[in-house]
C-alpha positions as CSV (number, residue, x, y, z in Angstrom):
1,M,-54.4,141.7,136.4
2,T,-51.2,143.2,137.9
3,N,-51.9,145.7,140.7
4,E,-49.3,148.4,140.9
5,N,-49.1,148.1,144.6
6,E,-48.2,144.4,144.2
7,S,-45.7,144.7,141.4
8,V,-42.8,144.9,143.9
9,R,-42.8,142.7,147.0
10,S,-40.1,141.3,149.2
11,I,-39.3,138.7,151.8
12,V,-36.1,137.7,153.7
13,L,-34.6,134.2,153.7
14,G,-31.8,134.0,156.1
15,D,-29.4,136.7,155.2
16,V,-30.7,137.2,151.7
17,E,-33.4,139.7,150.8
18,V,-35.6,138.4,147.9
19,I,-37.6,141.1,145.9
20,R,-40.2,140.0,143.4
21,V,-40.7,142.4,140.5
22,V,-43.8,141.7,138.4
23,E,-44.1,143.1,134.9
24,W,-47.5,141.6,134.3
25,H,-49.8,138.8,135.6
26,R,-52.6,137.8,133.3
27,P,-54.2,135.0,131.2
28,F,-51.6,133.8,128.7
29,A,-52.6,130.8,126.6
30,P,-55.2,128.0,126.5
31,A,-54.4,125.5,129.3
32,S,-54.9,122.5,127.1
33,G,-52.5,123.8,124.4
34,M,-49.8,124.9,126.8
35,F,-49.9,121.7,128.9
36,P,-51.0,119.0,126.3
37,D,-50.2,116.1,128.6
38,A,-52.3,117.4,131.6
39,P,-55.3,115.3,132.5
40,A,-58.4,117.0,131.1
41,G,-60.1,117.4,134.5
42,V,-57.1,118.6,136.5
43,W,-58.0,122.2,136.1
44,R,-61.6,122.1,137.1
45,D,-60.9,119.5,139.8
46,N,-58.6,122.1,141.4
47,A,-60.5,125.3,140.4
48,D,-61.1,126.4,144.0
49,W,-57.4,127.3,144.3
50,L,-56.2,127.5,140.7
51,A,-58.6,130.4,139.9
52,P,-58.0,133.3,139.5
53,D,-54.2,133.4,140.0
54,H,-53.2,130.4,137.9
55,W,-56.2,129.6,135.7
56,E,-59.1,131.5,134.2
57,P,-62.1,129.1,134.1
58,D,-64.3,131.1,131.6
59,S,-61.6,131.1,128.9
60,D,-59.8,127.9,130.1
61,R,-56.5,129.9,129.9
62,A,-53.5,129.4,132.0
63,V,-52.7,132.6,134.0
64,L,-49.0,133.4,134.2
65,A,-46.8,136.1,135.6
66,L,-43.8,137.7,133.9
67,Q,-41.4,138.6,136.7
68,T,-37.8,139.1,137.7
69,W,-36.4,138.1,141.1
70,V,-33.9,140.4,142.8
71,L,-31.6,138.9,145.4
72,R,-29.5,140.9,147.8
73,S,-26.9,138.5,149.0
74,G,-23.4,139.1,150.5
75,G,-23.5,142.8,149.7
76,R,-24.2,142.1,146.0
77,T,-27.4,142.5,143.9
78,V,-28.3,139.5,141.7
79,L,-31.1,139.5,139.1
80,V,-32.8,136.2,138.2
81,D,-34.0,136.5,134.6
82,T,-34.8,139.7,132.7
83,G,-38.2,139.4,131.0
84,V,-39.0,140.2,127.4
85,G,-37.4,143.6,126.8
86,N,-38.6,146.5,124.7
87,A,-39.4,146.9,121.0
88,R,-38.0,143.5,120.0
89,E,-38.8,141.8,116.7
90,R,-40.4,138.5,117.8
91,P,-42.3,137.1,114.7
92,G,-44.7,134.4,115.5
93,M,-44.8,135.3,119.2
94,P,-47.7,137.8,119.5
95,P,-47.4,138.3,123.3
96,F,-43.8,139.4,122.9
97,H,-43.6,141.0,119.5
98,R,-42.6,144.7,119.7
99,R,-44.1,144.9,123.2
100,R,-43.1,147.7,125.6
101,S,-42.6,147.4,129.3
102,D,-40.7,149.2,132.1
103,L,-38.6,146.7,134.0
104,P,-36.0,149.4,134.8
105,G,-38.7,151.6,136.3
106,L,-40.0,148.7,138.4
107,L,-36.4,147.9,139.5
108,A,-36.0,151.6,140.5
109,R,-39.1,151.2,142.7
110,A,-37.2,148.3,144.4
111,G,-34.2,150.6,144.9
112,V,-32.2,149.0,142.1
113,R,-30.4,151.1,139.5
114,P,-28.9,149.4,136.4
115,Q,-25.4,150.2,137.6
116,D,-26.1,148.6,140.9
117,V,-26.6,145.1,139.5
118,D,-23.6,142.8,140.1
119,V,-24.8,139.5,138.6
120,V,-27.5,138.6,136.1
121,V,-28.7,135.0,136.0
122,N,-30.4,133.8,132.8
123,T,-31.9,130.5,133.9
124,H,-32.2,129.7,130.2
125,L,-32.2,131.6,126.9
126,H,-35.9,131.7,126.0
127,V,-37.5,135.0,124.9
128,D,-39.0,135.9,128.2
129,H,-35.9,135.4,130.3
130,V,-33.3,137.4,128.4
131,G,-35.0,140.5,126.9
132,W,-33.9,143.1,129.4
133,N,-30.3,141.8,129.2
134,T,-29.8,144.7,126.7
135,V,-31.2,148.1,125.8
136,D,-31.1,150.0,122.5
137,A,-28.4,152.7,122.6
138,G,-28.8,154.6,119.4
139,G,-29.5,151.6,117.2
140,E,-27.0,149.3,119.0
141,W,-28.0,146.7,121.6
142,V,-25.8,147.2,124.7
143,P,-25.9,145.6,128.2
144,T,-28.6,147.1,130.4
145,F,-26.5,146.4,133.5
146,P,-23.1,147.8,132.7
147,N,-21.3,146.5,135.7
148,A,-22.9,143.0,135.9
149,Q,-21.5,139.6,135.2
150,Y,-24.1,137.7,133.1
151,L,-24.2,134.0,134.0
152,I,-25.4,132.1,130.9
153,P,-25.8,128.2,130.7
154,A,-23.1,127.0,128.3
155,A,-25.4,124.4,126.8
156,D,-28.0,127.0,125.9
157,D,-25.4,129.4,124.5
158,F,-24.2,126.7,122.2
159,H,-27.7,125.5,121.2
160,Y,-29.0,129.0,120.4
161,G,-25.8,130.6,119.3
162,P,-24.2,130.8,115.8
163,D,-22.0,127.7,116.3
164,H,-25.2,125.6,116.3
165,A,-26.9,127.9,113.7
166,Y,-29.3,129.4,116.2
167,G,-31.1,126.3,117.5
168,N,-30.3,124.3,114.4
169,G,-32.3,126.8,112.4
170,L,-35.6,125.7,113.6
171,R,-37.0,129.2,114.2
172,E,-35.9,132.5,112.9
173,V,-37.0,134.1,116.2
174,D,-34.3,132.1,118.0
175,R,-31.6,133.9,115.9
176,L,-33.2,137.3,116.7
177,I,-33.3,136.6,120.4
178,Y,-29.7,135.6,120.5
179,E,-28.5,138.5,118.4
180,D,-30.2,141.3,120.3
181,S,-30.2,139.8,123.9
182,V,-27.2,137.5,124.2
183,A,-24.5,138.3,121.6
184,P,-24.2,141.9,122.8
185,I,-23.3,140.5,126.3
186,H,-20.5,138.5,124.7
187,R,-19.2,141.5,122.7
188,A,-19.1,143.6,125.9
189,G,-17.0,140.9,127.7
190,Q,-19.7,140.4,130.4
191,A,-20.8,136.8,129.6
192,V,-19.7,134.0,131.8
193,L,-20.6,130.5,130.5
194,W,-21.0,127.7,133.0
195,D,-22.1,124.1,133.1
196,G,-23.0,121.6,135.9
197,L,-22.6,123.7,139.0
198,H,-21.6,127.3,139.5
199,R,-21.3,128.9,143.0
200,I,-22.2,132.6,143.0
201,D,-21.5,133.2,146.7
202,D,-21.8,131.5,150.1
203,H,-25.7,131.5,149.7
204,L,-26.3,131.0,146.0
205,T,-25.5,128.1,143.7
206,L,-26.5,127.4,140.1
207,E,-27.3,123.9,139.0
208,S,-28.1,122.4,135.6
209,A,-31.6,121.0,135.2
210,P,-31.9,120.3,131.4
211,G,-34.9,119.3,129.4
212,H,-36.9,122.5,128.9
213,T,-33.9,123.7,127.1
214,P,-30.4,122.0,126.9
215,G,-29.0,124.4,129.5
216,S,-32.1,125.0,131.7
217,S,-30.9,125.7,135.3
218,V,-32.1,126.3,138.8
219,L,-30.7,128.6,141.4
220,R,-30.4,127.3,145.0
221,L,-30.5,129.6,148.0
222,A,-29.3,128.4,151.4
223,S,-28.9,130.8,154.2
224,G,-29.2,129.9,157.9
225,S,-32.1,127.5,158.2
226,D,-33.9,128.9,155.1
227,R,-33.8,127.2,151.7
228,A,-35.3,128.2,148.3
229,V,-34.9,127.0,144.7
230,F,-35.6,129.3,141.8
231,V,-36.5,126.9,139.0
232,G,-37.0,129.1,135.9
233,D,-39.3,127.2,133.5
234,L,-39.0,123.8,135.1
235,L,-42.7,124.5,136.0
236,H,-45.1,127.1,134.5
237,S,-48.1,126.1,136.6
238,P,-48.8,124.5,140.0
239,V,-50.6,121.8,138.1
240,Q,-47.1,120.5,137.3
241,I,-46.5,119.9,141.0
242,L,-49.5,117.6,141.1
243,Q,-48.6,116.2,137.7
244,P,-44.8,116.3,137.3
245,C,-45.0,114.2,134.1
246,C,-46.8,117.1,132.5
247,N,-44.5,119.3,130.3
248,S,-45.2,122.6,128.8
249,N,-45.4,122.7,125.0
250,A,-42.0,124.6,125.0
251,C,-40.0,121.7,126.5
252,L,-37.4,120.7,123.9
253,A,-36.5,117.3,125.5
254,P,-39.7,116.1,127.2
255,E,-38.4,113.0,129.0
256,Q,-35.4,114.9,130.3
257,A,-37.6,117.7,131.5
258,V,-39.8,115.3,133.5
259,A,-36.7,113.8,135.1
260,S,-35.3,117.2,136.1
261,R,-38.7,118.3,137.4
262,R,-39.1,115.2,139.6
263,R,-35.6,115.5,140.9
264,V,-35.9,119.2,141.8
265,L,-39.4,118.7,143.3
266,G,-38.1,115.8,145.4
267,R,-35.3,117.8,146.9
268,A,-37.5,120.7,147.5
269,A,-39.9,118.5,149.4
270,D,-37.2,116.7,151.4
271,E,-35.2,119.8,152.3
272,R,-38.2,122.2,152.7
273,E,-36.9,124.5,149.9
274,L,-39.3,127.2,148.9
275,L,-40.1,126.6,145.3
276,V,-39.9,129.8,143.2
277,P,-40.8,129.3,139.5
278,A,-40.4,132.0,136.9
279,H,-44.1,132.4,136.0
280,F,-46.3,131.5,139.0
281,G,-48.9,134.0,139.7
282,G,-50.5,134.6,143.1
283,A,-47.9,134.5,145.9
284,G,-45.3,133.4,143.3
285,A,-43.6,130.8,145.5
286,V,-44.8,127.7,147.4
287,E,-43.6,124.9,149.6
288,V,-43.8,121.3,148.3
289,R,-44.7,118.2,150.1
290,R,-44.5,114.5,149.3
291,A,-48.0,112.9,149.1
292,R,-49.2,109.5,147.9
293,G,-46.1,108.7,145.9
294,G,-46.2,112.1,144.3
295,F,-46.2,115.7,145.4
296,A,-48.7,118.2,146.9
297,L,-48.6,121.9,147.5
298,G,-47.7,123.2,151.0
299,P,-48.0,126.8,152.2
300,W,-47.7,129.6,149.8
301,A,-45.0,132.3,150.5
302,T,-46.0,135.6,152.2
303,A,-44.4,138.9,151.3
304,R,-45.0,142.5,151.9
305,P,-45.1,145.4,149.4
306,G,-41.9,147.4,149.5
307,E,-39.1,149.1,147.8
308,G,-36.3,146.8,148.9
309,S,-34.7,149.4,151.1
310,G,-34.8,147.6,154.5
311,P,-35.3,144.2,156.1
312,P,-39.0,143.3,155.4
313,S,-41.0,140.9,157.5
314,V,-41.7,137.4,156.2
């Protein structure tokens, strides 16, 4: 479903340029299986706006995007999440097993070379957020972005790392993900572990939002009068704005995930932060409003196709 002309788009928020780089956008998994707590009718009750960008009615599959956000802030280039990567062994994960993509090529279209990246933010350490942290250099995994500081949530690094036996040994794939996409960053001396709050610059701050994983985090942007919050996998679908008690089937601590989601949605509504999840299709970002004791969707973001080379219009 991804259109090449739409794979790189940008907006400006205050003094920060935000470039959206989409690797793919397509039906991903049965909605009922991915969101088992969602009311049965919520998809068809909202079909007029969920389809086709967020839900495919004929197959009843949730439609997701795999994307990286590039922020140009304070003279530095910051990447938020790095997708799945290339040629990775991901047993039990058919959408990600040995897949091939070209995130570096898409970044090049946005005017970003690997050596230009100053900071990489991994909102959490799931398979589709760390894959392009590294590339294969003659049989050895090395950092894709040689000059970057990689900001990694300490709680996730512990949970998925060797000290905790790779997620307590629940899945072999968690060990593989850590060993090819995270451990090489440590060996290169480019990993920075953080917890609680971490300020990147005058405009960007990381904040813990645990539940989906122990170290799940959000990135807040505040510049001039503009506000945004990049929420990673706190939400996978706009349905979770309407039903914040609904977790995805990948949330490790469901009650904690709901609490984090409600807190972040509440602040987004009260402070008019643009909500920027990792996997929303369509415009990719939306405003949130309080409504009838819960939340409703406000306006979707608008952006223009571009290569990130100049100040785009909003």
